[in-house]
N, C-alpha and C positions, 0 to 999 in steps of 0.2 A: 553136373548140376541138374536140378529139376527145372522144368520150364518156368515155374514161378520164380525160382532163384535167379535164373538167367535174365528174365525180363526186369525184375526188381533191381538187380545190379546195374543194368543199362539205364533204368530210370534214374537211379542215383548218380549217374555219370561215370560208373565204373566199367571195368573190363570183364565180361563174362567168359565162359569157356569157348564159346563160339558165337557167331552172329545170331541173335534171336530173330525168329521169323514167325509172323502172325498175320492176322487180317482184321479188318474192322468188322461190322456186322456181317454175318453170313446170311445172305438173303434167302428166304423161303422159296422164292420163285426159281432161284438157281438150283437149290437142292431138289426141287420137284422136277425141273426140266432136264437137269444134267446128271443127277445123282440118285435117281429112283426114289426120291423122297426120304432119304436118310436124315437122321437128326444132326444138329450142329456138332454135338460131341462125337458122333460117328464120323462126321466130315473131318474133324481135327485128327482123329485117330487114323483114319484111312490114309491121309497124306503125310502125317507126322508134323503138323504145325505145332508151334507153342500155343496152347489153347487160351482162350479168353472166355470167362463166364460173365455174361451181361445179366445183372440183376438190379431191379429198382423198385422194391416193394415200398408202398406208401401206406400211411395210416392217418386217420383224422385226429386232431386235438380235441378230444371230447370235452375237455374242461371249458372250452369256449363255444360249445354248441355245434361243433363240426361232426359230420358223420359220412360214412360211405354212401355213394349214390346207389340207391336200391334198384334203379332201373337201367344202369349201365349194362349194355349188352357185351361189349368187349372194349378193351383199352384203345384209345385213339393213337395218333402219331406220337411216339416216344412217351406214351402215358403208362401209368400204373393204374391201380384202382382210384377212381375219381372221388375227391373229397368235396362235399357240398355242405350247405347250411340251409336253414329256413329262409335266409335272405339271399341265397345264391344257389338256385336250382337250375338244372340243365334238362331240356327236353329235346328229343330228336324226331325227325320226320323224313321218311324216304320220299324223294321226288322222282316219280316214274317217268318213263319215256325219254330217258337220257342216253347218250352214247355210252357213258360210264355210270356205274353205281353212284348215286348222288344223294347226299343227306344234308338237310338243314338242321343246324343246332341252334336252339334258342336258350339264352341265359336270362332267367327270370329273377328280377330283383324288385324291392319295394319302390325303386325310383324309375323303373321301366324295364323294357326288354331289349336285349341285344341279340343279334343273330349272325351266323356265318354259315357258308355252304362249302362242303368238301366233296370232291370226286376222287375215285380210286380206280386203279387197275391191279393186275397181278403183281406189279412191281412196287408201287408207291401210292401215296395220296397227295393231293394238292388242293389249294384254296381257290374257289371260283368267286366267292363273295366274302370279303374281309369283315371281321367283327366290328372294327372301329370305322364308322362312316362319318361321324361328326366329332369335332374336337371335344365337345362336352361329354362324349361317351366315356372318356378316361376317368371322369369324376365318378361314374357309376362303378367302374372297375376298382378304383382306389378305395372306395367306401365299402364295397361288399365282397370283393373277391376273397376266396378261401386260399389257404396255403397248405399243401400236404406236409406231413411230417415223415421222416424216414422211419421205416419199421426196422429198427436196429436189430431186434431179435431175429427177424427173418433173414436179414443180410448175414448175420453171424452164423446162423444155422447153415445157410448155403455155403459160406466160406469154409466152415468146418468140414462139410461134406466134400468140398472141392479139394481141400488139402493143398498139396504141392503140385497139383495137376497144372495150374496156370493162374493167370491174373483174374481177380474178381474186380469187375469194372462196372461203373454206373454213370449217371449223368446228373447234372444239376437240373431241377425240375423245369419243364417248360409250361406254357400256358395250357389250360384245360382244352381238351379235344385236339388242338393242333398248335404246338409251340416247340421251341428249341431252347437249349441251355443258356446261350448268351443273351444279355439284355437287348442289344441291338437286333440280334437275330430274332428274338421273341417278338419284338416290336414290329419287325418287317412281316412276320407271320400274321399279325393282327391288323396292320394298316395297309400292307403292300410295300414292296421295296421302292418302287419309283416314287409313290407319294411320301414315303419317309424321307427319301433324299431331298425332295422338293421342300418338305417342311423344315429341314435344317436351314434352308435359306429364308423361307417365308415366315417361320415362327419358331426359332430355335428354343425359346423358352418353353413352348408347349412340348417339344421333343424331349427336353430335359425332364419335364414333369412326368411324361409317360415313362421314360427310362427309369426314373427314380421309383415310380410305383412298381414296376416290374422287378427292379433290384431289391426292394424291400421284401417283396413276396419271396424271392429266391433266398434272401438272407434268413428268413424265418425257417425255410427248409434246411438251409446249411447248418444253422445252429442245432438242428435235431440230429445231425450226422455224428455227433460226438459218440465215440465208442463203437461205431460201425466198422467192421473189418473189411472195408474196401481197400484195394490196392491203388486205385486211381479212379477219378471221376472226370467226365468230359464237360468242357465249357466251350463257348465260342459258336462259330457257324460261318458258312460261306458268304453270307450277305455282308460280313465285316471284312471281306478280302479286298485287295486292291484291284481285282477284276470288276468289282462292283462300286466301291467308294474310294475316295482319295485318301492318301496318308493323313492329310490334315483333318479330314472328317473322322478318321479312325481315332486320332489323338484327342479330338474334342468330344465325340459322341460314343465311342466304344471303350477305350482304355480306362477312363475314369470310373466307369461302372463295373466292368468285368474285373478290374484290378481289386476293387473292394470285395468282390465275391471270392477271389483267390485268397485274399488275406483272411477272410472269414473262414474259408475252408481250412487253411493252414491252422488257424486258431482252434478249429474243431478236430484237428489231428488228421486231416485228409490231404491227399495229393491231387493235383489237377493237371490234366492234359488239355492244352488249348488247341481247338480244332479249327483249322482254316483251310477249307477246300476252295482253292482259287489262288489268286495272286498273293504272294507273301513277301517277296524280296524287298520291296520298298519299306516294309514295316517290320522286318525281322527284329530289329532292336527294340521297337515299340512293344511288340508282343513279349519278347524276353524280359523287357523292363517291368512287365506286370508280375513277374516272378512265378510263372507256372513251373511245374516240375518237368513237364514235357510239352513238345509242340508237334503237331501234325497238320496237314497231310503231305506237304512238300510236293504238290502236283507238278509234274514236268510240263514244259511247253508243248510237247506233242499231245498232251491231253487238255490243253486250254489253260494251264497254269503258267507259272514263270520260274519254278524252283530250279536253282542251280545248287545241287547238293554240296559240291566242293566249296563253293563260295559261302554257302550257309554254314557249313561246318567251321570254316575259318572265323566267321563273324559271331556266331552264337553257340557253337558247339561246346565251348567250355562252361557255358552258363546253364544249359538246359538239354535234356535228352531229346533227340530227334527221332520221330517215328514216321515211316512212310517212304515216299520218294520213288516208288516203283510204278512203271507205266503198264498197268494191267490191260489197257485197251489194245496195245500192240503186242504184248508178250504173254498174255494168257490165251490168245486165240489168233490163228492165222499165221503162225511162224513155226520155226523148228525148235525142238527142245534145246539145242545148243545156243540159239539166239536168246532164249529165255535165260539160260545159264550165264551167258555173257552179260545180259542186263543186270542180273543179280550181282555178278562180280564187279561191275561198274559202280553200282550203288555202294558196295562194301568198300571199294577203293576210295570213293569220294567222301563217304561219311562215316566209315567204320573206325578210322584211326583213333586209338585211345579209348575205345568204347563209347558209351553214351548214345548208342544208335540201335533202333529196332527196325528191321526190314519189314515192310508191309505195303500192300497196294495203296494207291492214293485214293482212299475211301472205298465205297462199295464196288462190287462187280456183279453183273447180272448174267454174263456169259463167260465160259472158260472151257478149255479142253483139258481133260483129266491129265494127259501126259505132260502138259505144260505146267499145271499146278504142281505135279510131282517133281518136275525139273526145278521149279522155283524153290520148293522146300529142300530138295536134296542138295542143290548147289549151296544154299545158305548153310547147311550143316557142314559143308567143307570150307566155309570161310572162318578160319581159326585165327585167334590172336596170338 
């Protein structure tokens, strides 16, 4: 089987020729620090991973007066080219004399200006000042925010060039500059996680209004996905895990919105992987009940999650493909190759039965020893059905 066939069969719940083995985003800081700056594709080839091509080209809906931001220097967190309008413009300003590179982004609208501040290092970016500071700010977003459209031709061109090499993967659009695919996760990026949680008690109606605004923006993007040759698109986020919120809160403020997005994606002919980096076990059935095609990351307790692969396989393995479950913190660095191999075999024994499982680290990794990465991939190739 090709890598693409192997992973697509697993996503469909079937049994491939062997255990598929891949990873989430390959971080540039890792490639620079540990792999002499090679490309992501060279990384996949070097170790023999089943590759994934991340591609998320956006375009404006010019029929309603949207256009590309002419002054965007580079895409922000999980961004593609930014789409603006005469009523939704974005300005940026560097803030000097900070420990980390710091930028203030201002969103200019006829009803006023909103702003957020981001900081970055070589690994990631984070928010130090959230966009939504007052409840009335969401009225500005609801009235003026733009929604990107998928550039279907660009996706299909990339998919054609990638061929059988591996999966073509994207994500549901997040908010401009700094956002994430899931509705709750996007809201936490804009408001802050703790304020969002408190608001569910203090003013749940306002929370539902914000989530609805974000959901409708994402639906506009999803409707444009029809005909795009994606293999799977990511939705979700760690702020919707039970490490952060309760199962009751998930059922009330997460599932109703993200399930609508999944249904819309299926209607557009797309598959969805629901990403939960953090606690999952109390909400396994709730996530599976939203009908995604796959679930990740199944973070083990040794990494701060709670995933029990064997139990998860029994509870939801017949309904959805499982991706992840590997402890990269302890078995990509500071152990022997045989210990890494044993950890791979354990994942396969617990979740590999009857297929429907793709071995992968539990989300990103920033440090790894080359010999342990090789042991990880090689052992997976020996896990045959």
